C-alpha positions in Angstrom: 44.7 -36.0 -31.4 41.1 -35.6 -32.4 39.4 -32.6 -34.1 38.1 -31.2 -30.8 41.6 -31.1 -29.4 42.9 -29.3 -32.5 40.1 -26.7 -32.3 40.8 -26.2 -28.5 44.5 -25.7 -29.1 43.8 -23.2 -31.9 41.5 -21.1 -29.7 44.1 -21.1 -27.0 46.9 -20.1 -29.4 44.8 -17.2 -30.7 43.8 -15.9 -27.3 46.8 -16.8 -25.1 44.8 -19.5 -23.4 41.7 -17.5 -22.7 38.8 -18.6 -25.0 36.7 -15.6 -23.7 38.9 -13.2 -25.7 38.0 -14.7 -29.1 35.4 -11.9 -29.9 37.7 -9.2 -28.7 40.4 -10.6 -31.0 37.9 -10.3 -33.9 37.1 -6.7 -33.1 40.8 -5.8 -32.5 41.7 -7.3 -35.9 39.1 -5.1 -37.5 39.3 -1.8 -35.5 42.8 -1.6 -34.1 46.1 -0.7 -35.8 49.7 -1.5 -34.8 49.9 1.9 -33.0 46.3 2.0 -31.6 44.2 -0.3 -29.4 41.5 2.3 -28.7 38.6 4.2 -30.2 37.6 7.9 -29.7 34.7 8.4 -27.3 31.8 10.8 -27.9 32.8 13.3 -25.3 36.1 14.9 -26.4 38.8 14.3 -29.0 41.2 13.1 -26.3 38.9 10.6 -24.5 39.7 7.0 -25.5 37.8 3.7 -25.1 39.7 0.4 -25.3 38.6 -1.9 -28.1 38.6 -4.7 -25.6 35.7 -3.0 -23.8 33.5 -4.0 -26.7 33.7 -7.6 -25.6 30.3 -9.4 -25.8 28.5 -6.5 -27.4 26.7 -6.2 -30.8 28.6 -3.6 -32.8 27.4 -1.3 -35.6 30.0 -0.2 -38.0 28.6 3.1 -39.3 30.1 4.4 -42.6 29.0 8.0 -43.1 30.1 11.5 -44.0 29.1 15.0 -43.0 29.0 16.3 -46.6 26.3 13.9 -47.8 22.6 14.9 -47.0 21.3 11.3 -46.8 23.9 10.5 -44.2 22.9 13.5 -42.1 19.2 12.5 -42.4 19.9 9.0 -41.3 22.2 10.1 -38.6 19.3 11.8 -36.8 17.3 8.6 -36.9 20.2 6.5 -35.7 20.9 8.8 -32.8 17.4 8.4 -31.6 17.5 4.6 -31.8 21.0 4.5 -30.2 20.0 6.7 -27.2 16.9 4.6 -26.6 18.9 1.4 -26.6 21.6 2.8 -24.3 18.9 4.1 -21.8 17.4 0.6 -21.8 20.8 -0.9 -20.9 21.1 -2.8 -24.2 24.5 -4.3 -25.0 25.0 -2.4 -28.2 27.7 0.1 -29.5 28.3 2.0 -32.7 31.7 2.8 -34.2 31.8 5.6 -36.8 33.9 5.0 -39.9 34.3 8.4 -41.4 34.3 9.3 -45.1 34.7 13.0 -44.4 37.0 15.1 -46.5 39.1 16.7 -43.7 39.6 16.7 -39.9 37.4 19.8 -39.4 34.4 18.2 -41.1 35.0 15.0 -39.1 35.1 16.8 -35.8 32.0 18.8 -36.7 30.0 15.7 -37.6 31.3 13.7 -34.7 30.0 16.4 -32.3 26.5 15.2 -33.0 27.3 11.5 -32.4 26.9 9.9 -29.0 29.0 6.8 -30.0 32.6 5.8 -30.7 34.8 6.7 -33.7 37.9 5.5 -35.5 40.4 8.4 -35.5 40.2 10.4 -38.7 44.0 10.0 -39.1 43.8 6.2 -39.3 43.2 6.0 -43.1 44.5 2.4 -43.4 42.0 1.0 -41.0 39.1 2.9 -42.6 40.2 1.7 -46.1 40.6 -1.9 -44.9 37.0 -1.8 -43.4 35.6 -0.4 -46.7 37.3 -3.1 -48.7 36.4 -6.0 -46.3 32.7 -5.1 -46.2 32.6 -4.0 -49.9 31.1 -0.6 -49.0 29.8 1.0 -52.2 27.6 3.7 -50.8 26.8 5.7 -47.7 25.2 5.7 -45.2 26.0 2.1 -44.5 25.5 0.2 -41.2 26.9 -3.2 -40.6 25.9 -5.1 -37.5 28.6 -7.4 -36.0 27.2 -10.0 -33.5 29.3 -11.5 -30.7 28.7 -14.9 -32.2 30.6 -13.8 -35.4 27.5 -13.3 -37.6 27.1 -10.2 -39.7 24.2 -8.2 -41.0 24.8 -5.8 -43.9 21.4 -4.0 -44.1 21.5 -2.0 -40.9 20.3 1.2 -42.5 17.1 -0.4 -43.9 16.5 -2.2 -40.6 16.8 1.0 -38.6 14.5 2.9 -41.0 11.9 0.1 -41.0 11.9 -1.2 -37.4 13.8 1.4 -35.3 14.6 0.2 -31.8 12.4 -2.9 -32.3 15.1 -4.4 -34.6 17.5 -5.0 -31.6 19.3 -7.3 -31.0 19.5 -7.6 -34.8 19.4 -11.4 -34.8 17.8 -13.4 -37.6 15.3 -14.7 -35.1 14.2 -11.2 -34.1 14.1 -10.0 -37.7 11.9 -13.0 -38.8 9.6 -12.2 -35.9 9.3 -8.6 -37.1 8.7 -9.7 -40.7 6.0 -12.1 -39.5 4.2 -9.3 -37.6 4.6 -7.0 -40.6 3.0 -9.6 -42.9 0.1 -10.0 -40.5 -0.4 -6.2 -40.3 -0.5 -5.9 -44.1 -3.0 -8.8 -44.4 -5.3 -7.1 -41.9 -4.7 -3.6 -43.2 -7.6 -1.2 -43.7 -7.7 2.5 -44.5 -9.1 3.3 -41.1 -6.5 1.4 -39.1 -3.8 3.2 -41.2 -5.1 6.8 -40.8 -7.1 6.9 -37.5 -5.7 7.2 -34.0 -7.5 7.1 -30.7 -7.9 10.9 -30.6 -8.7 11.6 -34.3 -10.9 10.0 -36.9 -10.8 12.8 -39.5 -8.5 14.3 -42.2 -8.1 18.0 -43.0 -9.8 19.5 -46.1 -9.8 23.1 -47.4 -12.1 22.8 -50.4 -15.3 22.7 -48.3 -14.3 25.9 -46.4 -13.6 27.7 -49.7 -17.2 26.9 -50.9 -18.7 28.1 -47.6 -16.7 31.3 -47.9 -18.0 31.9 -51.4 -21.5 31.3 -50.5 -21.7 33.2 -47.3 -19.4 36.2 -47.7 -20.4 38.9 -50.3 -17.1 40.6 -49.8 -15.4 37.5 -51.2 -17.6 36.9 -54.2 -15.2 38.5 -56.7 -12.3 36.4 -55.6 -13.7 33.0 -54.7 -14.6 31.8 -58.2 -10.9 32.0 -59.0 -9.9 30.0 -55.9 -12.5 27.4 -56.7 -11.0 26.9 -60.1 -7.4 26.9 -58.9 -7.9 25.5 -55.5 -6.1 26.1 -52.3 -3.9 29.1 -52.9 -3.7 31.6 -49.9 -6.8 33.7 -49.4 -6.1 37.4 -49.9 -7.9 38.6 -46.8 -7.7 35.8 -44.3 -4.2 34.4 -45.0 -4.2 30.7 -45.3 -7.6 29.1 -45.7 -9.3 27.5 -42.7 -9.7 23.8 -42.9 -12.6 21.5 -42.2 -12.6 18.0 -41.0 -13.5 15.0 -43.3 -14.1 11.6 -41.7 -11.6 9.0 -42.7 -14.5 6.6 -43.2 -15.6 8.7 -46.2 -12.6 7.4 -48.1 -13.7 3.7 -47.8 -14.3 2.3 -51.2 -12.0 4.8 -53.0 -8.5 4.4 -54.4 -6.3 6.5 -52.2 -2.8 7.8 -52.6 -0.7 8.6 -49.5 1.6 11.4 -50.5 4.8 11.7 -48.4 6.2 15.1 -49.2 7.6 18.4 -47.8 8.0 22.0 -48.9 11.8 22.0 -48.2 12.4 19.1 -50.6 13.4 20.1 -54.1 12.3 16.9 -55.8 8.9 17.3 -54.1 8.6 20.9 -55.3 9.1 19.6 -58.9 6.8 16.6 -58.6 3.9 18.2 -56.7 2.6 20.4 -59.5 2.7 17.4 -61.8 0.8 15.3 -59.3 -1.8 18.1 -58.9 -2.4 18.1 -62.7 -2.7 14.3 -62.9 -5.0 14.3 -59.8 -7.4 16.7 -61.5 -7.3 14.7 -64.8 -8.1 11.4 -63.0 -10.9 13.0 -61.0 -12.4 14.5 -64.2 -12.2 11.2 -66.0 -13.9 9.4 -63.2 -16.7 12.0 -63.0 -17.3 11.6 -66.7 -17.6 7.9 -66.5 -20.0 7.9 -63.5 -20.5 4.7 -61.5 -19.3 6.1 -58.2 -15.7 5.2 -58.6 -13.4 7.8 -57.0 -9.8 8.7 -56.3 -8.3 10.8 -53.4 -4.9 11.8 -52.1 -3.9 12.3 -48.5 -0.9 14.6 -47.9 1.5 13.0 -45.3 3.7 16.0 -44.3 7.4 15.9 -43.6 7.5 19.6 -43.1 9.6 21.1 -40.4 7.1 23.5 -38.9 3.4 24.4 -39.0 4.0 27.5 -41.1 5.7 25.4 -43.8 2.9 22.9 -43.7 0.3 25.6 -44.1 2.1 27.2 -47.0 2.7 24.0 -48.8 -0.7 22.4 -48.2 -2.2 25.6 -49.4 -1.1 24.7 -52.9 -2.8 21.2 -52.8 -6.3 20.2 -53.9 -6.6 17.1 -51.7 -6.8 16.0 -48.0 -4.1 15.9 -45.4 -3.2 14.5 -42.0 -2.8 17.2 -39.4 0.8 18.5 -39.1 2.9 16.8 -36.4 0.6 13.7 -36.2 2.5 10.9 -34.5 0.9 8.5 -37.0 3.0 10.1 -39.7 6.2 8.4 -38.4 4.3 5.2 -38.0 3.2 5.3 -41.6 6.7 6.1 -42.8 8.1 3.0 -41.0 5.2 0.8 -42.0 5.6 1.5 -45.7 9.4 1.7 -45.4 9.6 5.2 -46.8 13.2 6.1 -47.2 12.9 9.1 -49.4 10.5 11.7 -50.6 8.4 12.4 -52.6 6.8 9.0 -52.2 3.3 8.0 -53.3 1.7 4.9 -51.8 -1.5 3.6 -53.5 -4.2 2.0 -51.5 -7.0 0.1 -53.2 -10.8 0.5 -52.4 -10.5 -2.5 -50.0 -7.8 -0.7 -48.0 -4.9 -2.9 -49.2 -1.6 -1.7 -50.6 -1.5 -1.7 -54.4 2.0 -0.3 -54.9 4.7 1.8 -53.2 5.8 3.1 -56.6 3.0 5.6 -57.3 5.5 8.4 -58.1 7.3 6.4 -60.7 4.0 5.2 -62.3 2.8 8.8 -62.5 6.0 9.8 -64.2 5.8 6.9 -66.7 2.1 6.8 -67.5 0.6 10.1 -66.1 -3.2 9.8 -65.5 -3.3 6.5 -67.5 -1.6 4.8 -64.5 -4.9 4.9 -62.6 -6.0 2.6 -60.8 -2.3 1.5 -60.5 -3.2 -2.2 -60.4 -1.0 -5.0 -61.9 -3.6 -5.7 -64.6 -3.6 -2.0 -65.7 0.2 -1.9 -65.6 0.5 -5.0 -67.8 -1.9 -3.4 -70.3 0.2 -0.2 -70.3 3.4 -2.1 -70.7 1.9 -3.9 -73.8 0.8 -0.6 -75.2 4.3 0.8 -74.6 5.8 -2.1 -76.4 3.5 -1.5 -79.4 4.3 2.2 -79.4 8.0 1.5 -79.2 7.7 -0.4 -82.5 6.7 2.8 -84.2 9.5 4.9 -82.7 12.7 5.7 -84.5 15.6 3.3 -83.6 17.8 6.4 -83.1 17.5 10.1 -83.0 19.1 13.4 -81.9 17.7 15.2 -78.9 17.7 19.0 -78.4 19.4 18.7 -75.0 22.3 16.5 -76.0 24.9 16.6 -78.7 25.4 12.8 -79.4 23.0 10.5 -81.2 20.6 8.6 -78.9 19.6 5.0 -79.4 16.3 3.4 -78.4 16.9 0.7 -75.8 14.6 -1.5 -73.7 15.0 -3.2 -70.3 16.2 -6.4 -72.0 18.4 -4.6 -74.5 20.9 -2.4 -72.8 18.3 -0.4 -70.8 16.9 -0.6 -67.2 15.8 1.8 -64.5 17.2 5.3 -65.1 16.8 9.0 -64.2 15.7 11.0 -67.2 18.2 13.7 -68.0 15.5 15.9 -69.3 12.8 15.9 -66.6 14.9 14.5 -63.7 12.3 11.8 -62.9 12.8 8.0 -62.8 12.0 5.8 -65.7 12.1 2.2 -66.7 11.4 0.1 -69.8 12.1 2.0 -73.0 14.5 5.0 -73.2 16.6 6.9 -75.6 20.2 6.4 -74.5 23.6 7.7 -75.5 25.7 4.6 -75.8 28.9 6.7 -75.4 28.1 8.6 -72.2 25.0 7.1 -70.7 22.7 10.1 -71.2 19.1 8.9 -71.1 15.6 10.4 -71.6 12.1 9.1 -71.6 10.7 8.6 -75.1 8.0 11.2 -74.3 10.8 13.7 -73.4 12.6 13.2 -76.7 12.7 16.5 -78.6 14.0 15.5 -82.0 16.4 17.8 -83.8 18.7 17.4 -86.8 22.3 16.3 -86.2 23.7 19.8 -86.9 21.5 21.4 -84.2 22.4 18.7 -81.7 26.1 19.2 -82.4 25.8 22.8 -81.3 24.7 21.8 -77.8 27.3 22.9 -75.3 26.6 20.3 -72.5 26.4 16.5 -72.6 
């Protein structure tokens, strides 16, 4: 008997003589239990869908939980993509694998979902799926293809490409990557920020100056607002905005600032960015030569009022609230969390997507955020580190902290003092992992550190 005969007999044995059931057998082994051959539908708790009905479809296994905000955020995006695919008649289904803490939370979360679910009570199947696919964090979306292939980065694909990622094959994804590379190569500031009905950005500074010059009743107040720009006007509410042509930014280094008033990390980072923005602007004005820096606020606010209030604290430009291009930019730059600062060079090309981290590391010295400048800053940091104490005690921690580098026990971290990301050098507690930026280190004697109540 040759190899082909052996293979044919194996398939027949696995599928009771029906080769068409091979993919159903695969899904059953993953999703069924000895007492259950169905999944819960999206309509009511009692409605059931046979696992065999998934035959021939691409399946997304969606590991998620109601208690985790990133899951709830992604859930909204995934629902939009799923409903578009179903309305188009696409052969795709999603199965929810819950990490909720109790049945009530599971039912509440499932009410928002238009897809199938593994019953909450089937802990063994859920544990087996988590082990098999090595799920280490949520949200997590695995795409199972009818041909047996598997994609593990479904969350990233949905965020980056949306409905265009379907049918999630390598051929389709390579096509999308190729198109993405071509877009980045031909990228300009105008094709990023302009749409057919708008070629401008919002600005409030010019309106404030007009107000100061033209209204005697405002003269006693406006000098203050010109110094501390963009706080609400005491008599007219939020300041009016003027329109600035996008073309006026050509030749400048530009930061696209994705942020929102409701976001706590944004509320902490925005004042820091305002301070750095002013320092960079002042430095460039002092140098002369026509070089300039600008920021454009790309709002993720939930309503116009929140946008007006938040933008009222900012000294830079903004895209109008609710602009469709905002979602396009978030997908284009693969923005998966805020605050996010994308840096565009004077030629309109992307310099870095890590502007926030670079501001935290180097403050105004990060400008113009180029590789050459960052290499220089890293060398300066290396030289500075040679002069730092090898260990010290910090006012916010009771244990001794040791100076570590990326190649010597360190790496990317969240500073326990300022709550911002860091990399390179850090002071680290080798016992419990507490880490701070060297600049956040507030040295104290061991006795004072020992009195600290938290670690």
